[in-house]
C-alpha positions in Angstrom: 28.9 -10.8 -46.2 27.1 -8.4 -48.6 23.5 -8.9 -49.4 22.5 -11.1 -52.4 22.1 -9.7 -55.9 19.0 -10.4 -57.9 19.3 -11.5 -61.5 17.0 -10.5 -64.3 15.2 -12.1 -67.2 12.9 -15.1 -67.6 13.4 -18.2 -65.5 14.4 -21.0 -68.0 12.5 -23.9 -66.4 11.2 -25.3 -63.1 13.3 -24.9 -60.1 16.3 -27.3 -59.8 17.5 -29.0 -56.7 21.1 -27.9 -57.3 23.0 -25.6 -59.7 26.7 -26.3 -60.0 28.8 -23.5 -61.4 31.9 -24.9 -63.0 32.7 -28.2 -64.7 36.3 -28.8 -63.4 37.1 -31.8 -61.1 35.1 -30.3 -58.1 32.0 -29.4 -60.1 31.9 -32.6 -62.1 32.4 -34.7 -59.0 29.6 -32.9 -57.1 27.2 -33.0 -60.1 27.9 -36.7 -60.7 27.3 -37.8 -57.1 24.2 -35.6 -56.7 22.7 -36.8 -59.9 23.5 -40.4 -59.0 21.6 -39.9 -55.8 18.5 -38.8 -57.8 18.7 -35.0 -57.5 17.9 -32.6 -60.4 21.3 -31.0 -61.1 22.2 -28.3 -63.6 25.9 -27.8 -64.3 27.0 -24.6 -66.0 30.5 -24.4 -67.5 31.8 -21.3 -69.2 34.2 -23.1 -71.6 33.8 -25.9 -74.1 35.6 -29.1 -73.3 38.2 -30.3 -74.0 40.3 -27.3 -72.9 43.8 -26.8 -71.6 44.3 -26.6 -67.9 47.2 -26.9 -65.5 47.3 -29.2 -62.5 48.2 -32.6 -64.1 49.6 -34.5 -61.2 47.1 -36.5 -59.1 47.5 -38.0 -55.6 46.7 -41.6 -54.5 43.9 -40.4 -52.2 42.0 -39.7 -55.4 41.9 -43.3 -56.6 38.9 -44.7 -54.6 36.8 -41.7 -55.6 37.8 -42.0 -59.3 36.7 -45.7 -59.1 33.4 -44.7 -57.6 32.9 -42.3 -60.5 33.8 -45.0 -63.0 36.7 -43.0 -64.3 39.3 -45.8 -64.9 42.6 -44.0 -65.7 44.6 -47.2 -66.2 42.5 -47.8 -69.3 43.1 -44.3 -70.8 45.9 -42.1 -72.2 47.3 -41.3 -68.8 50.7 -41.9 -67.1 51.0 -44.2 -64.1 52.7 -42.2 -61.3 54.6 -44.0 -58.5 55.6 -41.0 -56.5 57.7 -37.8 -56.5 61.3 -36.9 -57.1 63.0 -33.9 -55.5 66.3 -32.6 -56.9 68.7 -29.6 -56.6 71.0 -29.1 -59.5 73.2 -26.8 -57.6 74.0 -29.2 -54.7 73.4 -32.5 -56.5 70.9 -33.6 -53.9 68.2 -36.1 -55.0 65.4 -37.8 -53.2 62.7 -40.2 -54.4 59.5 -40.7 -52.5 57.4 -43.5 -53.9 53.8 -43.9 -52.6 54.3 -47.6 -52.0 56.7 -46.8 -49.2 54.1 -45.0 -47.1 51.9 -46.3 -44.3 49.6 -49.3 -44.9 46.2 -48.6 -46.3 47.1 -45.8 -48.7 46.9 -46.5 -52.5 50.4 -47.1 -53.8 50.1 -45.1 -57.1 48.4 -42.2 -58.8 48.4 -40.8 -62.3 49.7 -37.9 -64.4 46.9 -36.6 -66.6 46.5 -34.2 -69.4 43.7 -32.1 -67.9 41.9 -31.5 -71.2 41.2 -35.3 -71.4 40.8 -35.9 -67.6 38.3 -33.1 -67.0 36.3 -34.2 -70.0 36.1 -37.7 -68.6 34.8 -36.4 -65.3 32.3 -34.2 -67.0 31.1 -37.2 -69.0 30.7 -39.1 -65.7 28.3 -36.3 -64.5 26.4 -36.3 -67.7 25.9 -40.1 -67.8 24.6 -40.1 -64.2 21.9 -37.7 -65.2 23.2 -34.1 -64.6 22.1 -31.5 -67.1 25.6 -30.4 -68.3 25.8 -27.1 -70.3 29.1 -26.0 -71.7 30.0 -22.6 -73.1 27.4 -21.0 -70.8 29.2 -18.5 -68.6 27.5 -17.3 -65.4 27.0 -13.6 -65.2 25.6 -13.2 -61.7 24.4 -15.2 -58.7 21.9 -14.3 -56.0 21.5 -16.4 -52.9 18.3 -15.5 -51.1 16.6 -17.1 -48.1 14.1 -19.1 -50.2 15.9 -19.6 -53.6 19.2 -19.4 -55.5 19.0 -17.5 -58.8 21.8 -17.8 -61.4 21.9 -15.6 -64.5 23.9 -17.2 -67.3 24.4 -16.6 -71.0 21.5 -19.0 -71.5 19.0 -17.3 -69.2 18.0 -17.3 -65.5 18.0 -20.5 -63.5 16.6 -21.1 -60.1 17.6 -23.8 -57.6 17.2 -24.8 -54.0 21.0 -24.9 -53.5 24.2 -23.6 -55.2 27.6 -25.4 -55.4 30.2 -22.8 -56.5 32.9 -24.8 -58.2 34.1 -21.9 -60.3 37.8 -22.5 -59.7 40.2 -19.6 -59.4 37.4 -17.3 -60.7 36.1 -17.7 -57.1 32.7 -16.5 -58.2 31.0 -16.0 -54.8 34.2 -15.1 -52.9 34.9 -12.2 -55.3 31.3 -11.1 -55.5 31.2 -10.9 -51.7 34.7 -9.7 -51.1 35.8 -12.9 -49.4 39.2 -13.6 -51.1 42.0 -13.7 -48.5 45.5 -14.0 -50.2 48.2 -16.2 -48.7 51.2 -14.1 -49.4 53.9 -16.4 -47.9 53.3 -19.1 -50.6 54.1 -18.9 -54.3 52.7 -16.0 -56.1 53.1 -16.7 -59.8 53.6 -19.6 -62.2 54.6 -19.9 -65.9 54.2 -23.2 -67.7 53.9 -24.9 -71.0 53.7 -28.4 -72.6 56.5 -29.8 -74.7 55.6 -32.4 -77.3 57.9 -34.7 -79.2 60.5 -35.3 -76.4 63.2 -37.7 -77.4 62.2 -41.4 -77.0 64.9 -42.1 -74.5 63.9 -39.2 -72.4 60.2 -40.2 -72.5 61.2 -43.8 -71.5 63.3 -42.5 -68.7 60.6 -40.2 -67.3 57.9 -42.8 -67.8 59.8 -45.6 -65.9 58.5 -44.3 -62.6 56.1 -41.7 -63.9 57.0 -39.4 -61.0 56.6 -35.7 -60.9 60.0 -34.0 -60.5 60.4 -31.0 -58.3 63.5 -28.9 -59.0 64.7 -26.5 -56.3 65.3 -23.0 -57.6 66.3 -19.7 -56.0 63.1 -18.1 -54.7 60.9 -21.0 -56.0 60.8 -24.3 -57.8 60.1 -26.0 -61.1 58.0 -29.0 -62.0 58.5 -31.7 -64.6 55.4 -33.9 -65.2 55.6 -36.7 -67.7 52.3 -37.0 -69.5 51.1 -39.7 -71.9 53.4 -40.5 -74.9 56.0 -38.0 -75.7 54.6 -35.0 -73.9 56.0 -33.3 -70.8 54.6 -30.4 -68.7 57.2 -28.0 -67.3 56.5 -25.0 -65.1 58.2 -22.5 -62.8 56.7 -21.1 -59.6 58.1 -18.0 -57.9 57.3 -16.0 -54.8 57.4 -12.8 -56.8 56.0 -11.6 -60.1 56.9 -13.9 -63.0 56.9 -13.2 -66.7 56.3 -16.1 -69.2 59.7 -15.6 -70.8 61.4 -16.5 -67.5 60.2 -20.1 -68.0 62.3 -20.3 -71.2 65.3 -18.7 -69.5 65.0 -21.2 -66.6 64.8 -24.1 -69.1 67.8 -22.9 -71.0 69.9 -22.4 -67.8 69.1 -25.8 -66.4 71.1 -28.8 -67.8 68.4 -31.1 -66.6 65.5 -29.2 -68.2 67.5 -28.5 -71.4 68.2 -32.2 -71.8 64.5 -33.1 -71.3 63.2 -30.5 -73.8 66.0 -30.9 -76.5 64.3 -31.2 -79.9 60.8 -31.0 -78.4 58.1 -28.7 -79.7 57.1 -26.1 -77.1 53.4 -25.3 -76.7 51.9 -22.0 -75.8 53.1 -20.4 -72.6 50.6 -19.8 -69.8 50.8 -17.7 -66.7 48.9 -17.6 -63.4 49.6 -14.9 -60.7 48.5 -14.3 -57.1 47.1 -17.8 -56.9 47.4 -18.7 -53.2 44.3 -17.7 -51.3 41.4 -18.9 -49.2 37.7 -18.1 -49.2 36.6 -16.5 -45.9 33.0 -17.6 -46.3 33.1 -21.0 -48.2 29.6 -22.0 -47.1 26.3 -20.7 -45.7 22.6 -21.0 -46.2 21.9 -22.6 -49.6 25.4 -22.5 -50.9 28.9 -24.0 -50.5 32.1 -23.4 -52.4 34.3 -26.4 -53.4 37.7 -26.8 -55.0 39.6 -23.7 -55.9 36.5 -21.6 -55.2 37.1 -22.5 -51.5 40.8 -22.4 -51.3 43.8 -22.7 -53.6 47.2 -23.6 -52.2 50.6 -23.4 -53.8 50.8 -26.4 -56.2 54.2 -27.7 -55.0 52.8 -30.9 -53.5 50.1 -31.5 -56.2 47.2 -31.1 -53.8 44.8 -29.2 -56.1 42.7 -31.9 -57.7 42.6 -34.0 -54.5 41.3 -31.0 -52.6 38.7 -30.3 -55.3 37.4 -33.8 -55.6 37.5 -34.8 -52.0 35.9 -31.5 -50.9 33.1 -32.1 -53.4 32.5 -35.7 -52.3 32.4 -34.6 -48.6 30.0 -31.7 -49.3 27.6 -34.0 -51.3 27.6 -36.4 -48.4 26.0 -33.7 -46.3 23.9 -32.0 -49.0 22.2 -35.0 -50.5 20.3 -36.1 -47.4 19.6 -32.5 -46.6 17.9 -32.1 -49.9 15.8 -35.2 -49.3 14.8 -33.8 -45.9 14.3 -30.3 -47.4 16.7 -28.9 -44.8 19.3 -27.6 -47.3 18.7 -24.0 -46.1 20.3 -24.7 -42.7 23.3 -22.2 -42.5 25.4 -24.7 -40.5 24.8 -27.6 -42.9 28.4 -27.6 -44.1 30.0 -27.2 -40.7 31.3 -30.8 -40.6 32.5 -30.4 -44.2 34.5 -27.4 -43.2 36.1 -29.3 -40.3 36.9 -32.3 -42.5 38.6 -30.2 -45.1 40.4 -28.0 -42.6 42.5 -31.1 -41.7 43.9 -31.4 -45.3 44.2 -27.6 -45.7 46.2 -27.4 -42.4 48.4 -30.3 -43.3 49.4 -29.1 -46.8 49.6 -25.4 -45.7 52.0 -26.4 -42.9 54.1 -28.4 -45.4 54.1 -25.6 -48.0 55.0 -23.0 -45.4 58.0 -25.0 -44.3 59.0 -25.7 -47.9 59.4 -21.9 -48.4 60.5 -20.7 -45.0 62.6 -23.3 -43.4 65.4 -25.8 -44.3 62.9 -28.7 -44.4 63.9 -29.8 -47.9 67.6 -29.9 -46.9 67.2 -31.3 -43.4 64.3 -33.8 -44.1 63.6 -34.5 -47.7 67.3 -34.7 -48.6 68.4 -36.2 -45.3 71.0 -39.0 -45.7 69.5 -41.2 -43.0 65.9 -40.0 -42.2 63.9 -41.6 -39.4 62.1 -44.5 -41.2 58.8 -43.9 -39.4 58.9 -40.1 -40.2 59.8 -40.9 -43.8 56.8 -43.3 -44.2 54.6 -40.7 -42.6 55.8 -38.0 -44.9 55.0 -40.1 -47.9 51.5 -40.7 -46.6 50.9 -37.0 -46.2 52.3 -36.5 -49.8 49.7 -39.1 -50.8 46.9 -36.9 -49.4 46.0 -39.5 -46.8 45.7 -37.1 -43.8 42.6 -38.4 -41.9 44.3 -40.9 -39.7 45.8 -41.0 -36.2 48.8 -43.3 -36.7 51.0 -40.9 -38.7 54.0 -39.6 -36.6 55.0 -37.2 -39.3 51.6 -35.6 -39.4 51.5 -35.3 -35.7 54.8 -33.5 -35.7 53.7 -31.3 -38.6 50.6 -30.3 -36.6 52.8 -29.5 -33.6 55.2 -27.6 -35.8 52.5 -25.1 -36.4 52.9 -24.2 -32.7 56.6 -23.6 -33.0 58.4 -26.9 -32.8 61.3 -27.5 -35.2 60.2 -30.5 -37.3 62.8 -30.2 -40.0 65.8 -30.0 -37.7 64.8 -32.4 -34.9 63.6 -35.3 -37.1 66.4 -35.6 -39.7 69.2 -37.9 -38.5 
């Protein structure tokens, strides 16, 4: 890792306990939990909320943490989500995986959220718990030294005992230190937009289950996410470069997508490229990286927000007592956090790899008579509940990383 860079200018106030860079789900969660524990927290967010963001489909594993944060999605403008649908227009294959059919103990639902509203609600949770939240204050540089963290932002220079990098795909520290390692075998580009004013019968149909729909495409896939009211999010992910206009072509060529969007008003098209990567040094003395700043996986199984929020919660569980004991400078402080998060990274990485490079979708997801125990275990993994020892599917998935044929041997 390269040496730390020093900022310049006047320090804005007394040294904080923690500076959190980024106000997305990871940063807001970390700031809220740290402030609730009595720590002095400064959160710096480069944009002003609400703002558009992709990643609208949550997992059931998020539900207990959202309740802990006081964010009650059932009371807001969000869509109840029972599971996920997979379909292939070319073959006619269709499979529905509702979370209620998973192993006991996992929440049976999640939500589809418009991220502009959801992220603002999480940021409000951090603010109401005592975090000093500053929006529209982009960070210009970060220096992590043995005795102090110094962050230079548009508002001045701030010092803290610890830094939580929740800068999302900007990956502030990883890029500053050359620690971004691409994952080339996953998706490489996505184009997406919102459609508002979908036909009432279509909105009712999509909202009945509230499921995300994953459409199989040559060299990729497409998502359909029903949001609150008459709004739908549609995106295309490819394993090659992707131009925004290809989204419109894919929608026009698909009878299913054309029917959903007929008469709707398309919003602005957005594009993300080269988005699957990991941070080779996600933690060290006086810092850790959470959410997309630590790792971003292909979004096919909607793991992004879960990884962000759960990673932040686990990191805070280690950091808070260390701050109280003044041992936050210990380089190995986050070693248990890295081990904990490695379980979910491995599980979803193995699933994503097999999605792109094997016939798992045909032989397992679309199987006519799948093994009931394997199916329940698959649903539980799709729920994000991966820290348990009673899931036969996850055990097979782990062994498949060593060469066993999960997709072929378990579909009956």
